[in-house]
N, C-alpha and C positions, 0 to 999 in steps of 0.2 A: 835427155836422160841417159846416162851411160853406165848406170850400176854403181856409181860411187856415192858414198855418204860423205858430204862436205861438213867438216868440223869448223865452227866459227872460232875465232880467236878468243882466248880467255877474257880479255878486256871487254869485248862486245857482250859476252854472256853475263859478266858481272853487271853491266849496265842495265840489262833487262831484269835481273834479279832486284836491283835497288828500286827500279821503277814499280815492280810488283809489290815489294815490301811497303813502299811508301803509300801505294794504293790501299793495301790492307790496313795500314796504320790510320789512314785517313777515315776509312769506313769504321774502324773500331772507335776512333775518337768521336766521330758523329754519332754512333750508337751510344757510346758511354754518356755523351752530353745529353742525348735525348732521354736516356735512361735516368740520368740525375734529374733532369727537369720533370719527368714523369714521377720520380720518387719524391721530389719536392712538392709537386702538385698533390700527390697521394697523401703525403704528410699533412699538407694544409687542409685537405679535405677531411682528413681524420680529425684534426683539431677543430675544424669547423663543425663536424657532426656531433663531437662531444660537447662543444659549446651550445649548439642547438638543443641537445637534449637537457642540458644544464638549465638553459633559459626556460624551456617548458616546465621543468620542475619548480623553477622559481615562480613561474606563473601560477602553478598549482598552489604553491606556498602562499601567495597573495590572495588567492580564492578562499583558502581555508582560514588563514589568520585575520584576514581584513574583511572580505566580502561576506563569507558565510557567517563568521563570528558576529559581524554587525547586524545581519539579518536575524540570526538566532537570538539576539538580546532585545529585539524590538518587541513591544506588546503586540499580540496577535491582532488587536483592534486598530493598531497603527502601522500596519505593514505599507511599505511605499507603493505608489502607483506611478508609472512612468519610469524614467532612468534616474538612478542615483549614483554619482560619481564619488569615488573615495580616493584618498591619497595613497601613493606607494610608499616604499622605503628602500634604503640600501641594506643589503645583506653582506656584511664584511667578508671578504675572501671569496665570494661567489658572484656577486653582481647586484642586481636590484630588480624589483618588480614595480610596475607603474600601470596607470590607466586601469585601475580597478572600477568596474561598473557593475551595478545590479539593475537589471531590466525586468520590469513586470510583463509577464506573458499571460493575459487572461485566456482561459481555455473554456469555452462554453459548449455544453452538450446540445447540439442542434441549434445553437444560437440562443438558447433560453437562459435568461438572467438567473433563474432560481436553481440552476444546476451548474452554476459557475464553479470552475476550479482555479485556485490561485497557484500559478507557476512562475518561477523566476529564473532568468539566465544570469549567471555571475561569470564575468570574463575578467581576465588579467593578463597583461604582457610581462613576460620575464625578459631581462636584458642581460647578456654576458659580452664583455669586450675581449677580443683576441688580437695579438700582434700580427701585422701583415707588412710586407716589404713594399716600400713605395715604388713607383714605376721606374724611377731612376736607379733603383737598387742600392742607393747610398745611405738610406735611413729607413728606420721602421715607424710605422703609424699604427693606429688602432682601428679596428672595425667592430661595430656593435652587431651582434647577433640577437634577433628578437623572435620570440615565439608567443603565441597566444594560446592559453588554456581556457577551457570553458566548461562550467558546471550547470546542469539543469536540475532544479529541485522543485518540489511540489509540497504545498502545505498538507500535512497529514490529516486524515478524516477518520471519524469513528468507523466508517465502512472499510477502512483499510485493514482492520483487525477481524480475524474470524472470531476470536474470543477476547474479550476485554472486561476486566472486573476491578472494582475497588477494593473489596473485601471478599476473601475465600471462605471465611467462617459464616455459617448460616445465622439466622436470627436466634436459633437455639444453641449457638456455640459449637455446632458440629462441623467437622472438617470434611468436605466432599473431595473425593480424590479423582484424578485421572488414572485410569487402570486398563487392564487388558480389555481389548475391544474398542478403546477410544483412539480414533484416528483423526488428527487435526491437520488439514492441508493448508491452513492459512496462518497468518501471524497471530501470536498469543501474547497478551500482557496482563499482569496483575499488579496492583499497588500493594499486595500482601504476598505472603508465602504460598506458593503453589504446592499442593500436596499430590504426591506421585506414589503409586505402588505398582508392583508387577511392571508390565511393559507396554505402556501406551506408545503411540507412534506419532511423531511430530515432523512435518514436512517443510516447515517454515521457521522463521526466528521466533524464539521464546524468550521473553524478558520479564523480569520481576524486580521490585524494589528491594526484596529480601537478599540475604547474603548466601542462601542456598534454597533448595527445595525441602519441604517436608518429605522425609524418606519413610515410606511404609514397607510392609513385608514384601519380599522378593523384588525389591527396588531394581529395575533395570530398563529405564526409558530408552527409546530408540530415536535418535535425532538424524533424519535424513537430510535435513537443511543445516544451517549454521549452528555452532554451538551455542548454548544458552548464555544470555548476558544476565549477570546479577548486579545488584545495586544500581538498576537502571533508573532514569528519572521518572518521577510520578506523572501519570497522565491524569489530568484534572477531569472529574466527571461532574458536571455542573448540576445544580438542583432544578433549574428551569430550562425548557427548550425555547430559548429566547429567539433564535433565528426562526424557528418554525412558527412561533407565535406571531412574529412580526410579518413573516411572509404570508401567513394565513390571513392576517388582518388586511394586508394590502390587496390581496386577491379577493377579499370579500368572504373568506371561508372561516372566519373566527366565530365559532359557535358557542354562545354563552347564554344558556337557559337554566336559571336556578332551579333545582329540584328536579331536574330532567335528565334522563339518560338518552344518549343517541346510539342507534344501531345503524351501522354502515354495511350495506350489502352491495358489493362490487359486482357489476355485470358487464365485463369487457370494458368498453370505453366510457362508461359512466358509473356513478355510484348513487344508489337510492338510500336516502337518510330518513330514518324514523325517529320521532321524538315522542317519549312516553314518560310517565312518572317513574322516578327512581324508586325501587323497591316494589313496585306493582307489576303484575304480568304484563308481558309485551302486548302492546297495542299498535296496530298498523295504520290506525286512522289518519294520524298526522305525518305526512310523508312529503318529500320532494327530492329531486335529482339534480345532480351537477355533473358536468362532463370531466372526464379525466384527460388532461392534455399531456404535454411534454415536460411539465414542471409545476404540477398542481400541489398545493400546500393546504392542508386542512387541520384545524385544531379545535378540540372540543374542551371547553372549560368546565369539565365535569366527567362522569363515567362514560365509557365508550365500549361498544361491542362491534366486532367485525367478522366478516366471512365473504366468500365469493371468489371470482376470477378477475384478474387485473390486466388491462391493456393500457399501456402508456407509462408515464413517469409520475409517481405520486408519493408523497409522505403524509401519513395520518397520525395524529397524536392526540393525547388527552392529558388533563390534569389529574383525573382520577384513574382508577384501575382500568386497563384495556383487556377486555375478556375476548379470547378467540373462540368463537362458537363452533366453527367447523373449518374445513380446509380454506386457507387464504393463499392463493397461488396465481402464478402468471397464466394467462390463456394459452400459451404455447409450451408450458412445462409438462413434464411426465406426470400423469395423473396420480401415480402411486407413490413416487419418490420426490417430485418437485424439481428434479434435475432440468435444467433450462439450456437450450442451444446457445452457443456463444454468439451466435448472430442475432439473438433476440435483443430488442430495444426496450423491453419492459423492466421497469425498476420500481421497487416498493420499499419504502421505510415505514416501520411501526414503532411509535414512540409513546412512552407513558412517563409522567413525572412521578409515578408511584410504581405499580406493578404491571407486568404484562403476563396474564394467566391463561393457561389452557382451561377452558371452561368444561365443567363436568356434564356434558351433554351426551345424548345417545350417539350422536355422530362421532364424538370424540372418545367413545369406549366406556361410557358410563356402565356401572354395576358389572364389572368384569367383562366388558365388551359383549354383554348379553349372553354369556355362556354360563350355565349352571352346573350343579353336580360337583363342584370342587375342582374342575378342570381350569387350567389357565386360560384367561381371556385372550392371551397372545395366539392362541390356536384359531381364533375367529378369522374366517376367510372372507367374510362379507365386509368389503371395505367401507361400506356406508355405516357400519356399526362399530368400528374400531379405528385407532390411530388417527393422526392429524398431520396434514402437510402444510408446511409455511415456507413460502419463498420471499424472503424479505431481509433487510438489515434491521434487526430488533434492538431497541434501546429501552431499558428500565432504569430511569434516572434516580427514583426514590428508594427502590428495593430490588426486585428480582424478576428474572424470567422463571416462571414456575408453573404449578398446576394447582387447581383449587380442589377442596374437599379431600384432604389427604388421610382421612380416617383417624385423626387425632381424637381421643376420647373427650377431651375438653373443648373441641371445637364445635360441637353441636350436630356434626355429621359423622355417622359411622354406617358404612354400607353393611347390609345383611349378608352380602356375599363374602366368600373367602376362598381364594384370593380376590384382588380387585385389579387385575392387570387390564390396562386399558389400550394396549397395543404399542405403537412406536411413534415417537415425534420425529418427523422428517423435516429438517430445516436445511434449506438450500439458501445460504446467505451469510449472515454474521449475527453475533449476539454480544451486546454491551449491557452490563448490569452493575448496579452500585454494589450489591451483595449477591453472592452466588446462591441461587435457589435450588431446591430439590425438584427432581422430575421422577424420582422413585423413592419410596419409603418401604420400611419393613412392617409397617402396620397391617393388620389383617393377613399376616404372612408375607404378603407382597402387594404393594399398592403403587399405581402409577404406570410409568412408561419406560420402555427401552428407548434408546436415542440413536438416531443416525444423522450426524451433522456434517454437512459439506459446504466448504466456503465457495461462494459465487464469485469467481475471479474477475467477472465483468465489473465488480464494484470498484476495482482498482483504477479502472478508466472511466466509469460512469457512476457518479454518487447519486443517491437519492436527493431530490430537491429539498432545500431548506434544511440540510443536514448539519452535522456538528464538525468544525474544525478542532483539531486536537492542540491542547495547550498543556504546559506544565504547571506546577503549582504557583508559579510566579506570574502566570498569564502570558508566557512567551510561546510562540508557535513552535511545533515540532514539525520536521520536514522529512519527506522521502527523497532520497537521491534517485533521480530519473535516469540521468547518464552523465558520464564525463565526456567532454570533447564533442566531437562529431557534430558539425553544423556547416552552415553555408560559408564558403570562403569569400572574402572580400578581395577582389583582384587589386584594387588601388592600394590596399594595405600590404598585400603580398609584393607589389611592385616597389613601393617606397619604403616599406619597413621590414621586408623579409619576414612577414608574419604568416604563419600557417597554423592550422588546427590539427592536433593529433587525436586519434581515437583513444 
């Protein structure tokens, strides 16, 4: 080191610069090639993703237009058991769908046949072809992208409706309205025009076969759920409780005593039955008991009276009028309102092929709930002397859910009291009736009940035994959509056919 800076010749410097430039170019070329390959891969993945989504929608298309349509047009009495394969079809410009399958999924409440629910899984595979470059990169070929869509449906049941009617006009031609104070937290349907005035509140789907509602004064309904559906299909309400009749007969609980009335007093896990002459005073001499299990069906081929507390799953019905003498509720329900814990396994169906009536008994508020002096019986605080609590899915096939002795001058009964307020009807369950019935009248200035109806949402998953599946007027079953997609994946399908399920 002598303090000098040695300057390399220009040619030697130029050689180093060329080497450096070539190295940079090599790196840039390598990066560019990698980027182009990455871009190509990204482009292919984008095409693949779009094709996958298109294939999934083709699968949905096959479910709706082939699988569900086929199921929907079958008679309710002839729905398939096992697996039903259906052909697919090409969808020009988009692809095709194939392997349409309908599979029966019986769902039984605690394994009991009488509480069976009919569920179906409908699946379909959508197929879309995309161009891909062959491994030698000299030609293009095609790859099929397949996706499976799945739909789960359930045969609809009367218990799925909070309120269901065939005719909204009473037998007197009066139009009963939903109005201020009415709150319906379950599904509502009528085969006629629903009357609304003021601001009733609806939290679930409202459907009617009519083109609109009957609109009364201050019409302003509040829909917290879906918007109402007009011109909806009819829901057929049969004349006979055929499934209940058959179930009761097979269980040995079909009671046919000509000229007799049956009184059923539920006491937890059993029911005591009394048989006495129709039209005569109650006589407790002739009685017997039967247990209430997890799927008990009882049918009386005549008049019926009921009351008591229920433990278990049971449907009781009659050919004649069913009179509710006093509270009929679950053993674990609220004593005053009937509201029942969601964890409860108790379920009750009350069915009549004519009327279901609140009997005019002291327990149900007879003669103004025992209050005199012109005051309202709704001021009665003694619960043993007013109101009635009902926890059940109620069905009146022939007429109405209503109350007896409405103080009509021509009826043969007019109370000396005025008013004749009998308290409140607390229903925790659902109501189906052929014709809408009164629960309050203006006779004697005020006669009957206030009402507090709450839908028991447990009925959506646990139906009363021997209950009614819903059909349209052509006998075809109606269905609830349980869910789209979401199910167990089949690994062999995924590996071989690139099939997945989407939620």
